[in-house]
C-alpha positions in Angstrom: -70.1 -157.5 -39.2 -67.8 -154.7 -38.0 -69.7 -151.9 -36.2 -66.7 -149.6 -35.6 -62.9 -149.6 -35.6 -61.3 -146.7 -33.7 -58.7 -145.7 -31.1 -59.6 -146.8 -27.6 -59.9 -143.2 -26.3 -62.2 -142.2 -29.2 -64.7 -144.7 -27.9 -64.1 -144.3 -24.2 -64.5 -140.6 -24.0 -68.1 -140.4 -25.4 -69.1 -143.6 -23.6 -67.9 -142.3 -20.2 -69.8 -139.1 -20.8 -73.2 -140.9 -21.0 -72.6 -143.8 -18.6 -72.7 -141.7 -15.4 -76.5 -141.6 -15.3 -77.0 -145.4 -15.5 -78.1 -146.9 -12.3 -76.5 -150.2 -11.2 -79.9 -152.0 -10.6 -82.8 -151.5 -12.9 -86.2 -153.2 -13.1 -85.8 -152.9 -16.9 -82.6 -154.7 -17.9 -82.3 -152.6 -21.1 -81.8 -149.4 -19.0 -78.4 -150.9 -17.8 -77.4 -150.8 -21.5 -76.1 -148.0 -23.7 -77.4 -147.6 -27.3 -74.6 -147.5 -29.8 -75.6 -146.1 -33.3 -73.4 -145.9 -36.3 -74.5 -143.7 -39.2 -71.9 -143.1 -41.9 -68.8 -141.6 -40.2 -70.7 -140.7 -37.1 -70.9 -142.8 -33.9 -73.3 -142.0 -31.0 -73.7 -143.4 -27.5 -77.1 -142.9 -25.8 -78.0 -143.7 -22.1 -81.1 -143.0 -20.1 -82.7 -143.7 -16.8 -86.2 -142.6 -18.1 -85.8 -139.2 -16.3 -82.6 -138.1 -18.0 -81.1 -138.9 -21.4 -77.6 -138.2 -22.5 -76.2 -138.6 -26.1 -72.5 -138.2 -26.9 -71.2 -138.3 -30.4 -67.8 -139.1 -32.0 -66.6 -138.6 -35.6 -64.9 -141.5 -37.2 -62.2 -141.5 -39.9 -64.1 -143.9 -42.1 -67.7 -144.3 -43.3 -69.8 -147.4 -42.5 -73.3 -148.9 -42.8 -76.1 -147.7 -40.5 -76.2 -150.0 -37.5 -77.6 -149.9 -33.9 -77.3 -152.1 -30.9 -77.5 -151.9 -27.1 -74.9 -153.4 -24.7 -74.1 -153.4 -21.0 -72.7 -149.9 -20.4 -70.7 -150.5 -17.3 -69.1 -153.7 -18.6 -68.1 -151.9 -21.9 -66.6 -149.0 -20.0 -64.7 -151.3 -17.7 -63.3 -153.2 -20.6 -62.2 -150.1 -22.6 -60.6 -148.6 -19.5 -58.7 -151.9 -18.8 -57.4 -152.1 -22.4 -54.1 -150.5 -23.4 -54.0 -147.6 -25.8 -54.5 -148.7 -29.3 -57.1 -149.7 -31.9 -60.3 -151.4 -30.7 -62.8 -153.1 -33.0 -66.5 -153.6 -32.1 -68.1 -156.4 -34.1 -71.7 -157.6 -34.2 -72.0 -161.4 -34.3 -75.1 -163.5 -33.6 -76.7 -160.9 -31.4 -73.5 -160.4 -29.4 -70.9 -157.7 -29.5 -67.3 -158.7 -29.7 -64.7 -156.3 -28.5 -61.2 -156.9 -29.9 -57.9 -155.2 -29.2 -54.5 -156.7 -29.8 -54.8 -160.3 -28.5 -57.7 -159.5 -26.2 -61.2 -160.7 -27.0 -64.5 -160.0 -25.1 -68.0 -161.1 -26.0 -71.0 -159.2 -24.6 -74.7 -159.9 -24.6 -76.9 -157.4 -26.5 -80.5 -156.3 -26.6 -82.3 -154.9 -29.7 -81.9 -151.2 -30.4 -85.6 -150.8 -31.2 -86.6 -151.7 -27.6 -84.5 -148.9 -26.2 -86.6 -146.1 -24.6 -86.0 -142.5 -25.7 -87.0 -139.1 -24.3 -88.5 -136.6 -26.8 -87.0 -133.1 -27.0 -89.0 -130.3 -25.3 -92.1 -129.2 -27.2 -94.9 -126.7 -26.8 -93.9 -123.2 -25.5 -90.1 -123.2 -25.4 -87.7 -120.7 -24.1 -84.4 -120.9 -26.0 -81.2 -119.2 -25.0 -77.4 -119.8 -24.9 -74.5 -119.0 -22.7 -70.9 -120.2 -22.5 -70.1 -123.6 -20.9 -67.8 -121.7 -18.5 -70.6 -119.4 -17.3 -73.2 -122.2 -16.8 -70.6 -124.3 -15.0 -69.7 -121.5 -12.7 -73.4 -120.7 -11.9 -74.1 -124.3 -11.0 -71.0 -124.4 -8.8 -72.2 -121.3 -6.9 -75.5 -122.9 -5.8 -75.7 -126.7 -6.3 -74.3 -127.6 -2.8 -77.5 -126.1 -1.3 -79.8 -128.5 -3.0 -81.7 -131.0 -0.7 -80.9 -134.7 -0.9 -83.9 -137.1 -0.8 -86.1 -134.6 1.0 -89.7 -135.5 1.4 -90.4 -132.1 -0.1 -89.4 -133.4 -3.5 -89.4 -129.9 -5.1 -86.3 -129.1 -3.0 -84.3 -132.0 -4.5 -83.3 -129.8 -7.5 -82.5 -126.4 -8.7 -84.9 -123.6 -9.4 -84.1 -122.1 -12.8 -85.8 -118.8 -13.8 -85.5 -117.0 -17.1 -87.1 -113.5 -17.2 -86.4 -110.8 -19.7 -82.6 -110.7 -20.1 -81.8 -112.5 -16.8 -81.1 -116.1 -15.8 -81.5 -116.9 -12.0 -80.6 -120.1 -10.2 -81.8 -120.9 -6.7 -81.2 -123.9 -4.4 -82.3 -124.5 -0.9 -82.7 -127.5 1.5 -84.8 -125.5 4.0 -81.8 -124.6 6.2 -79.8 -122.5 3.8 -80.4 -120.9 0.4 -78.0 -120.0 -2.4 -79.0 -117.5 -5.2 -77.1 -116.3 -8.3 -78.0 -114.6 -11.5 -76.5 -113.4 -14.8 -77.5 -111.3 -17.8 -78.5 -113.0 -21.0 -78.5 -111.7 -24.6 -81.9 -113.0 -25.3 -85.0 -111.2 -24.1 -87.3 -114.0 -22.8 -90.8 -114.3 -21.2 -90.8 -115.4 -17.6 -90.4 -119.1 -17.0 -89.8 -121.0 -13.8 -88.7 -124.7 -13.7 -87.1 -127.1 -11.2 -84.2 -129.0 -12.7 -83.7 -132.4 -10.8 -80.6 -132.8 -8.6 -79.2 -135.7 -10.7 -79.4 -133.6 -13.9 -77.6 -130.7 -12.2 -74.7 -133.0 -11.0 -74.3 -134.6 -14.4 -74.3 -131.2 -16.1 -71.6 -130.0 -13.7 -69.4 -133.0 -14.6 -69.9 -132.7 -18.4 -69.5 -129.0 -18.9 -66.0 -127.7 -19.7 -64.3 -124.5 -18.6 -64.5 -123.0 -22.1 -66.3 -120.2 -24.0 -68.0 -122.8 -26.2 -71.8 -122.3 -26.1 -74.5 -124.3 -24.3 -77.8 -124.1 -26.1 -80.7 -124.5 -23.7 -84.3 -125.3 -24.4 -86.9 -125.2 -21.6 -90.5 -126.2 -21.8 -93.1 -126.8 -19.0 -92.0 -130.4 -18.5 -88.5 -130.8 -20.0 -85.2 -129.1 -20.5 -82.5 -129.8 -23.1 -78.8 -128.8 -22.9 -76.7 -129.1 -26.0 -72.9 -128.4 -26.0 -69.8 -129.8 -27.7 -70.7 -133.4 -28.7 -73.2 -133.8 -25.9 -77.0 -133.6 -25.8 -78.7 -133.9 -22.4 -82.5 -134.0 -22.1 -84.1 -134.0 -18.7 -87.6 -134.2 -17.3 -88.4 -131.4 -14.8 -89.6 -131.7 -11.2 -93.4 -131.0 -11.1 -93.8 -128.9 -8.0 -94.0 -125.4 -6.6 -90.7 -124.0 -5.3 -90.9 -121.8 -2.2 -90.8 -118.0 -2.7 -87.0 -117.4 -2.3 -87.5 -113.6 -2.3 -89.1 -113.8 1.2 -86.1 -115.7 2.5 -83.4 -113.3 1.5 -83.0 -110.6 4.3 -83.2 -107.0 3.0 -82.4 -104.7 5.9 -80.1 -106.4 8.5 -78.4 -103.6 10.5 -75.2 -105.5 11.6 -72.5 -106.0 9.0 -69.2 -107.9 9.3 -66.3 -108.0 6.8 -63.7 -110.8 7.1 -61.0 -112.5 5.1 -62.5 -115.6 3.4 -59.5 -117.9 3.8 -58.9 -117.0 7.4 -62.5 -117.7 8.3 -62.5 -120.9 6.3 -59.4 -122.2 8.1 -60.8 -121.2 11.6 -64.1 -122.9 10.9 -62.3 -126.1 9.6 -60.4 -126.3 12.9 -63.4 -125.5 15.1 -65.4 -128.2 13.2 -63.1 -130.9 14.5 -64.6 -130.6 18.1 -68.1 -129.8 17.1 -71.0 -132.2 17.9 -70.9 -134.9 15.3 -74.7 -135.0 14.9 -75.6 -131.3 15.0 -72.3 -129.7 13.7 -73.0 -126.5 15.6 -70.5 -123.6 16.1 -71.2 -120.3 17.9 -70.2 -116.9 16.5 -69.6 -114.3 19.2 -69.4 -110.9 17.6 -68.1 -107.8 19.4 -66.4 -104.7 18.0 -63.9 -105.8 15.4 -63.7 -109.3 16.8 -65.2 -112.7 15.9 -64.9 -115.6 18.3 -65.8 -119.0 16.9 -66.6 -121.6 19.6 -67.5 -125.3 19.3 -68.0 -128.1 21.8 -69.2 -131.7 21.8 -70.8 -134.3 24.1 -67.5 -135.2 25.7 -67.2 -131.5 26.9 -64.3 -130.8 24.6 -64.1 -127.3 23.3 -62.4 -125.4 20.4 -62.1 -121.6 20.3 -60.8 -119.4 17.5 -60.6 -115.6 17.3 -60.4 -113.5 14.2 -59.9 -109.8 13.6 -62.9 -108.5 11.5 -64.5 -105.2 10.5 -67.6 -105.0 12.8 -69.1 -102.2 14.7 -72.7 -103.5 15.1 -74.4 -104.8 18.2 -72.8 -107.5 20.3 -74.1 -110.8 19.0 -74.0 -114.5 20.0 -75.4 -116.7 17.2 -75.1 -120.4 16.3 -74.8 -122.0 12.9 -74.2 -125.5 11.3 -70.5 -125.3 10.5 -71.0 -127.5 7.4 -73.3 -124.9 5.8 -70.7 -122.2 6.4 -67.8 -124.3 5.0 -69.9 -125.3 1.9 -70.2 -121.7 0.8 -66.6 -120.8 1.6 -65.3 -123.8 -0.3 -67.4 -123.3 -3.4 -67.4 -119.5 -3.8 -64.1 -117.6 -4.6 -63.3 -114.2 -3.2 -60.8 -112.5 -0.9 -63.3 -111.1 1.5 -66.8 -112.0 2.6 -69.5 -109.8 4.0 -72.1 -111.1 6.4 -75.2 -109.2 7.6 -77.1 -110.1 10.8 -80.3 -109.2 12.5 -80.4 -110.8 16.0 -79.5 -114.3 17.2 -82.8 -115.7 16.0 -82.5 -114.2 12.4 -80.9 -115.8 9.4 -77.6 -114.4 8.2 -76.9 -113.1 4.7 -73.5 -113.8 3.3 -72.2 -112.3 0.1 -68.9 -111.8 -1.7 -67.8 -108.4 -3.1 -66.1 -110.4 -5.9 -69.4 -112.1 -6.8 -72.0 -109.3 -7.0 -74.8 -111.5 -8.3 -74.5 -114.1 -5.5 -76.3 -114.3 -2.2 -76.2 -117.0 0.5 -78.7 -117.2 3.4 -78.1 -119.5 6.4 -80.5 -120.1 9.2 -79.3 -119.9 12.8 -79.4 -122.9 15.2 -79.7 -123.1 19.0 -76.5 -124.3 20.6 
Protein backbone atom coordinates (compact mmCIF):
# COMPACT_ATOMS: atom_id res chain seq x y z
CA UNK A 1 0.00 0.00 0.00
CA UNK A 2 1.61 3.25 -1.16
CA UNK A 3 1.85 5.87 1.58
CA UNK A 4 3.38 8.62 -0.53
CA UNK A 5 5.14 9.19 -3.84
CA UNK A 6 7.05 12.46 -4.08
CA UNK A 7 10.33 14.12 -5.02
CA UNK A 8 13.17 13.33 -2.62
CA UNK A 9 13.56 16.96 -1.45
CA UNK A 10 9.80 17.29 -0.83
CA UNK A 11 10.20 14.58 1.82
CA UNK A 12 13.69 15.42 3.09
CA UNK A 13 13.03 19.09 3.91
CA UNK A 14 10.09 18.58 6.35
CA UNK A 15 11.70 15.43 7.80
CA UNK A 16 14.98 17.27 8.49
CA UNK A 17 13.03 20.09 10.17
CA UNK A 18 11.68 17.75 12.86
CA UNK A 19 14.50 15.22 13.30
CA UNK A 20 16.88 17.62 15.09
CA UNK A 21 15.16 17.12 18.46
CA UNK A 22 15.39 13.34 18.41
CA UNK A 23 17.92 11.98 20.89
CA UNK A 24 20.16 9.14 19.73
CA UNK A 25 19.43 6.97 22.78
CA UNK A 26 15.98 6.69 24.29
CA UNK A 27 14.51 4.50 26.98
CA UNK A 28 11.33 4.50 24.88
CA UNK A 29 12.20 3.10 21.40
CA UNK A 30 9.26 4.89 19.77
CA UNK A 31 10.81 8.28 20.63
CA UNK A 32 13.58 7.49 18.13
CA UNK A 33 10.86 7.36 15.46
CA UNK A 34 9.09 10.00 13.44
CA UNK A 35 5.31 9.87 12.99
CA UNK A 36 4.37 10.11 9.30
CA UNK A 37 0.72 10.96 8.59
CA UNK A 38 -0.97 11.15 5.20
CA UNK A 39 -4.35 12.89 4.95
CA UNK A 40 -5.61 13.60 1.43
CA UNK A 41 -2.96 15.71 -0.32
CA UNK A 42 -1.23 16.66 2.98
CA UNK A 43 1.75 14.88 4.51
CA UNK A 44 3.05 15.62 7.99
CA UNK A 45 6.12 14.54 9.98
CA UNK A 46 6.00 14.73 13.78
CA UNK A 47 8.87 14.17 16.24
CA UNK A 48 9.02 14.55 20.02
CA UNK A 49 11.34 14.01 22.98
CA UNK A 50 8.41 14.44 25.44
CA UNK A 51 9.60 18.00 26.27
CA UNK A 52 9.41 19.41 22.72
CA UNK A 53 7.25 18.42 19.76
CA UNK A 54 7.81 19.59 16.17
CA UNK A 55 5.43 19.03 13.27
CA UNK A 56 6.36 19.88 9.69
CA UNK A 57 3.93 19.62 6.77
CA UNK A 58 4.25 19.19 3.03
CA UNK A 59 1.64 19.50 0.27
CA UNK A 60 1.47 16.68 -2.27
CA UNK A 61 0.41 16.82 -5.89
CA UNK A 62 -2.04 13.93 -5.51
CA UNK A 63 -4.63 12.86 -2.96
CA UNK A 64 -4.44 9.63 -1.01
CA UNK A 65 -6.02 7.60 1.77
CA UNK A 66 -5.53 8.54 5.40
CA UNK A 67 -2.58 6.57 6.76
CA UNK A 68 -0.16 6.91 9.70
CA UNK A 69 3.00 5.06 10.74
CA UNK A 70 6.15 5.63 12.78
CA UNK A 71 9.64 4.77 11.55
CA UNK A 72 13.25 5.36 12.66
CA UNK A 73 13.85 9.05 11.98
CA UNK A 74 17.65 9.07 11.65
CA UNK A 75 17.71 6.07 9.33
CA UNK A 76 15.06 7.58 7.06
CA UNK A 77 16.90 10.94 6.96
CA UNK A 78 20.19 9.21 6.15
CA UNK A 79 18.57 7.15 3.37
CA UNK A 80 16.89 10.16 1.76
CA UNK A 81 20.11 12.21 1.95
CA UNK A 82 22.07 9.39 0.32
CA UNK A 83 19.60 8.97 -2.56
CA UNK A 84 20.04 10.99 -5.77
CA UNK A 85 17.49 13.62 -6.76
CA UNK A 86 14.36 12.03 -8.13
CA UNK A 87 11.09 10.39 -7.15
CA UNK A 88 10.84 8.40 -3.91
CA UNK A 89 8.01 6.02 -3.03
CA UNK A 90 7.19 5.08 0.58
CA UNK A 91 5.14 1.88 0.76
CA UNK A 92 3.58 0.15 3.79
CA UNK A 93 3.99 -3.61 3.68
CA UNK A 94 3.54 -6.11 6.55
CA UNK A 95 4.25 -3.57 9.29
CA UNK A 96 7.35 -2.38 7.45
CA UNK A 97 8.08 0.73 5.43
CA UNK A 98 9.69 0.23 2.05
CA UNK A 99 11.64 3.13 0.53
CA UNK A 100 12.07 2.91 -3.25
CA UNK A 101 13.97 5.20 -5.60
CA UNK A 102 15.25 4.13 -9.00
CA UNK A 103 16.85 0.73 -8.40
CA UNK A 104 17.39 1.31 -4.67
CA UNK A 105 15.24 -0.50 -2.09
CA UNK A 106 15.26 -0.14 1.70
CA UNK A 107 12.99 -1.87 4.22
CA UNK A 108 12.56 -0.31 7.66
CA UNK A 109 10.88 -1.54 10.85
CA UNK A 110 7.82 0.43 12.01
CA UNK A 111 5.89 0.91 15.24
CA UNK A 112 2.13 1.66 15.49
CA UNK A 113 1.12 5.33 15.13
CA UNK A 114 -1.42 5.02 17.97
CA UNK A 115 1.45 4.36 20.43
CA UNK A 116 3.22 7.61 19.56
CA UNK A 117 3.06 10.22 22.40
CA UNK A 118 1.89 13.75 21.62
CA UNK A 119 2.01 17.06 23.45
CA UNK A 120 -1.25 19.00 23.77
CA UNK A 121 -1.34 22.62 22.68
CA UNK A 122 -1.18 25.30 25.43
CA UNK A 123 -4.45 25.69 27.33
CA UNK A 124 -5.88 27.84 30.13
CA UNK A 125 -4.89 31.52 30.24
CA UNK A 126 -3.01 32.05 26.99
CA UNK A 127 -1.11 35.07 25.67
CA UNK A 128 -1.27 35.19 21.87
CA UNK A 129 0.85 37.46 19.70
CA UNK A 130 2.74 37.46 16.41
CA UNK A 131 5.94 38.91 15.00
CA UNK A 132 7.99 38.26 11.88
CA UNK A 133 10.30 35.25 11.68
CA UNK A 134 13.15 37.66 10.97
CA UNK A 135 12.47 39.65 14.16
CA UNK A 136 12.24 36.60 16.44
CA UNK A 137 15.34 35.05 14.90
CA UNK A 138 17.27 38.26 15.50
CA UNK A 139 16.08 38.56 19.12
CA UNK A 140 17.12 34.97 19.84
CA UNK A 141 20.54 35.55 18.24
CA UNK A 142 21.10 38.62 20.43
CA UNK A 143 20.78 36.70 23.70
CA UNK A 144 20.90 32.90 23.32
CA UNK A 145 24.71 32.54 23.69
CA UNK A 146 24.35 33.73 27.32
CA UNK A 147 22.14 30.79 28.36
CA UNK A 148 23.68 28.35 30.84
CA UNK A 149 24.50 24.79 29.80
CA UNK A 150 23.62 21.98 32.22
CA UNK A 151 23.78 24.32 35.22
CA UNK A 152 22.57 22.88 38.51
CA UNK A 153 20.40 26.01 38.69
CA UNK A 154 18.12 24.50 36.04
CA UNK A 155 16.14 27.74 35.55
CA UNK A 156 19.27 29.28 33.94
CA UNK A 157 19.33 26.56 31.24
CA UNK A 158 16.88 28.50 29.14
CA UNK A 159 15.63 31.91 28.13
CA UNK A 160 13.37 34.22 30.12
CA UNK A 161 10.54 35.45 27.88
CA UNK A 162 8.38 38.31 29.18
CA UNK A 163 5.34 39.81 27.51
CA UNK A 164 3.95 42.93 29.08
CA UNK A 165 1.59 45.44 27.54
CA UNK A 166 3.05 46.05 24.05
CA UNK A 167 6.56 44.78 24.75
CA UNK A 168 8.41 41.50 24.36
CA UNK A 169 11.59 41.04 26.43
CA UNK A 170 14.16 38.23 26.25
CA UNK A 171 16.81 37.64 28.92
CA UNK A 172 19.53 34.99 29.20
CA UNK A 173 22.20 34.55 31.87
CA UNK A 174 24.61 31.89 33.09
CA UNK A 175 25.44 33.75 36.30
CA UNK A 176 28.62 35.29 34.84
CA UNK A 177 27.09 37.43 32.09
CA UNK A 178 23.60 38.54 31.08
CA UNK A 179 22.10 39.51 27.73
CA UNK A 180 18.84 41.49 27.45
CA UNK A 181 16.85 42.66 24.44
CA UNK A 182 13.32 43.88 23.79
CA UNK A 183 10.97 44.92 20.99
CA UNK A 184 7.57 46.51 20.61
CA UNK A 185 4.54 44.37 19.81
CA UNK A 186 1.25 45.31 18.19
CA UNK A 187 -0.83 43.34 20.72
CA UNK A 188 -1.45 44.79 24.20
CA UNK A 189 -0.93 41.85 26.56
CA UNK A 190 -1.12 41.18 30.31
CA UNK A 191 2.24 40.51 31.97
CA UNK A 192 3.48 36.94 31.63
CA UNK A 193 6.93 35.52 32.45
CA UNK A 194 8.05 32.09 31.24
CA UNK A 195 11.37 30.26 30.85
CA UNK A 196 11.80 28.60 27.45
CA UNK A 197 14.20 25.59 27.60
CA UNK A 198 17.63 25.87 25.97
CA UNK A 199 16.94 23.05 23.49
CA UNK A 200 13.75 24.75 22.30
CA UNK A 201 15.58 28.05 21.77
CA UNK A 202 18.32 26.36 19.71
CA UNK A 203 15.80 24.46 17.56
CA UNK A 204 13.75 27.60 16.94
CA UNK A 205 16.89 29.47 15.87
CA UNK A 206 17.64 26.76 13.31
CA UNK A 207 14.11 26.57 11.93
CA UNK A 208 13.24 30.28 11.65
CA UNK A 209 13.94 31.96 8.31
CA UNK A 210 15.12 35.48 7.64
CA UNK A 211 11.72 36.50 6.26
CA UNK A 212 8.82 38.80 7.10
CA UNK A 213 6.48 35.79 7.32
CA UNK A 214 4.76 35.70 10.73
CA UNK A 215 5.43 33.52 13.77
CA UNK A 216 2.24 32.98 15.79
CA UNK A 217 3.11 32.47 19.46
CA UNK A 218 0.90 31.07 22.22
CA UNK A 219 2.11 31.04 25.83
CA UNK A 220 0.43 29.45 28.83
CA UNK A 221 1.80 28.83 32.33
CA UNK A 222 3.32 25.47 31.34
CA UNK A 223 3.70 25.43 27.55
CA UNK A 224 4.58 27.57 24.56
CA UNK A 225 3.67 27.04 20.90
CA UNK A 226 5.34 28.61 17.86
CA UNK A 227 3.69 28.26 14.44
CA UNK A 228 5.38 29.51 11.27
CA UNK A 229 5.51 28.43 7.63
CA UNK A 230 4.89 24.68 7.57
CA UNK A 231 6.18 24.17 11.11
CA UNK A 232 4.46 23.87 14.51
CA UNK A 233 6.68 23.67 17.60
CA UNK A 234 5.20 22.98 21.04
CA UNK A 235 7.43 23.06 24.10
CA UNK A 236 7.05 22.51 27.81
CA UNK A 237 8.41 25.38 29.89
CA UNK A 238 10.99 25.35 32.68
CA UNK A 239 9.24 25.43 36.05
CA UNK A 240 11.37 27.79 38.13
CA UNK A 241 11.96 31.37 39.23
CA UNK A 242 14.37 33.33 37.06
CA UNK A 243 16.62 35.79 38.95
CA UNK A 244 15.63 39.49 38.94
CA UNK A 245 17.59 40.72 35.92
CA UNK A 246 16.77 44.39 36.61
CA UNK A 247 19.02 44.30 39.67
CA UNK A 248 21.93 43.00 37.58
CA UNK A 249 21.93 45.73 34.91
CA UNK A 250 24.04 48.70 36.14
CA UNK A 251 22.27 52.04 35.97
CA UNK A 252 24.81 54.75 36.84
CA UNK A 253 28.36 53.67 36.00
CA UNK A 254 30.46 56.90 35.70
CA UNK A 255 33.20 55.70 33.29
CA UNK A 256 32.32 55.32 29.60
CA UNK A 257 34.37 54.00 26.69
CA UNK A 258 33.55 54.01 22.96
CA UNK A 259 35.54 51.71 20.68
CA UNK A 260 35.30 50.26 17.16
CA UNK A 261 33.66 46.84 17.46
CA UNK A 262 35.71 45.04 14.81
CA UNK A 263 39.05 46.42 16.03
CA UNK A 264 38.20 45.29 19.58
CA UNK A 265 37.04 41.86 18.38
CA UNK A 266 40.27 41.26 16.46
CA UNK A 267 42.47 42.44 19.35
CA UNK A 268 40.63 40.17 21.80
CA UNK A 269 40.88 37.20 19.40
CA UNK A 270 44.65 37.65 19.24
CA UNK A 271 45.03 38.16 23.00
CA UNK A 272 42.92 35.04 23.65
CA UNK A 273 45.59 32.86 22.01
CA UNK A 274 47.90 33.28 25.02
CA UNK A 275 45.24 33.45 27.73
CA UNK A 276 45.10 30.77 30.41
CA UNK A 277 43.25 27.81 28.85
CA UNK A 278 41.21 27.14 31.98
CA UNK A 279 40.25 30.66 33.10
CA UNK A 280 40.43 32.53 29.74
CA UNK A 281 41.18 35.81 31.49
CA UNK A 282 42.25 39.10 29.86
CA UNK A 283 43.00 42.42 31.57
CA UNK A 284 41.66 45.71 30.28
CA UNK A 285 43.88 48.62 31.32
CA UNK A 286 42.05 51.87 30.62
CA UNK A 287 43.70 55.28 30.61
CA UNK A 288 42.73 58.46 28.73
CA UNK A 289 41.79 57.50 25.16
CA UNK A 290 43.69 54.22 25.43
CA UNK A 291 42.74 50.59 26.05
CA UNK A 292 45.47 48.02 26.67
CA UNK A 293 44.45 44.35 26.50
CA UNK A 294 46.85 42.00 28.30
CA UNK A 295 46.74 38.22 28.61
CA UNK A 296 49.17 35.64 29.99
CA UNK A 297 49.24 31.92 30.76
CA UNK A 298 50.85 29.38 33.08
CA UNK A 299 53.93 29.17 30.82
CA UNK A 300 54.51 32.91 31.52
CA UNK A 301 53.79 33.81 27.90
CA UNK A 302 52.11 37.17 27.37
CA UNK A 303 50.12 39.03 24.71
CA UNK A 304 49.50 42.77 24.69
CA UNK A 305 47.28 44.80 22.40
CA UNK A 306 46.63 48.53 22.45
CA UNK A 307 43.65 50.37 20.94
CA UNK A 308 42.75 54.01 20.58
CA UNK A 309 39.36 54.58 22.25
CA UNK A 310 37.20 57.45 23.42
CA UNK A 311 37.68 57.43 27.19
CA UNK A 312 38.16 60.19 29.74
CA UNK A 313 37.12 58.41 32.96
CA UNK A 314 39.21 57.21 35.87
CA UNK A 315 42.22 54.94 35.18
CA UNK A 316 41.01 51.36 35.47
CA UNK A 317 42.53 47.87 35.48
CA UNK A 318 39.80 45.22 35.19
CA UNK A 319 39.77 41.53 34.22
CA UNK A 320 37.24 39.61 32.11
CA UNK A 321 36.72 36.16 30.65
CA UNK A 322 37.65 36.76 27.00
CA UNK A 323 35.09 34.21 25.76
CA UNK A 324 32.25 36.27 27.24
CA UNK A 325 33.52 39.39 25.46
CA UNK A 326 34.00 37.63 22.10
CA UNK A 327 30.53 36.04 22.33
CA UNK A 328 28.79 39.40 22.34
CA UNK A 329 31.06 40.90 19.66
CA UNK A 330 30.51 37.90 17.38
CA UNK A 331 26.74 37.82 17.80
CA UNK A 332 25.72 41.49 17.83
CA UNK A 333 26.29 43.71 14.79
CA UNK A 334 27.30 47.36 14.98
CA UNK A 335 30.17 49.66 14.05
CA UNK A 336 30.89 50.86 17.56
CA UNK A 337 30.31 49.58 21.07
CA UNK A 338 29.90 51.53 24.27
CA UNK A 339 31.10 50.10 27.59
CA UNK A 340 30.38 51.58 31.02
CA UNK A 341 32.38 50.78 34.16
CA UNK A 342 32.25 51.39 37.89
CA UNK A 343 35.45 50.13 39.48
CA UNK A 344 37.56 46.98 38.95
CA UNK A 345 35.17 44.95 41.13
CA UNK A 346 31.97 46.06 39.32
CA UNK A 347 30.32 44.46 36.32
CA UNK A 348 30.64 46.20 32.96
CA UNK A 349 27.65 47.23 30.84
CA UNK A 350 28.11 46.88 27.08
CA UNK A 351 25.69 48.19 24.52
CA UNK A 352 25.64 49.08 20.84
CA UNK A 353 24.32 52.40 19.49
CA UNK A 354 23.01 50.41 16.50
CA UNK A 355 20.96 48.14 18.83
CA UNK A 356 19.16 50.51 21.18
CA UNK A 357 17.10 47.77 22.87
CA UNK A 358 20.04 45.49 23.69
CA UNK A 359 22.19 45.36 26.84
CA UNK A 360 24.99 43.02 27.89
CA UNK A 361 26.39 42.76 31.40
CA UNK A 362 29.63 40.92 32.11
CA UNK A 363 31.05 40.23 35.56
CA UNK A 364 34.72 41.01 36.22
CA UNK A 365 37.25 38.34 37.20
CA UNK A 366 40.41 38.49 39.28
CA UNK A 367 43.55 37.91 37.23
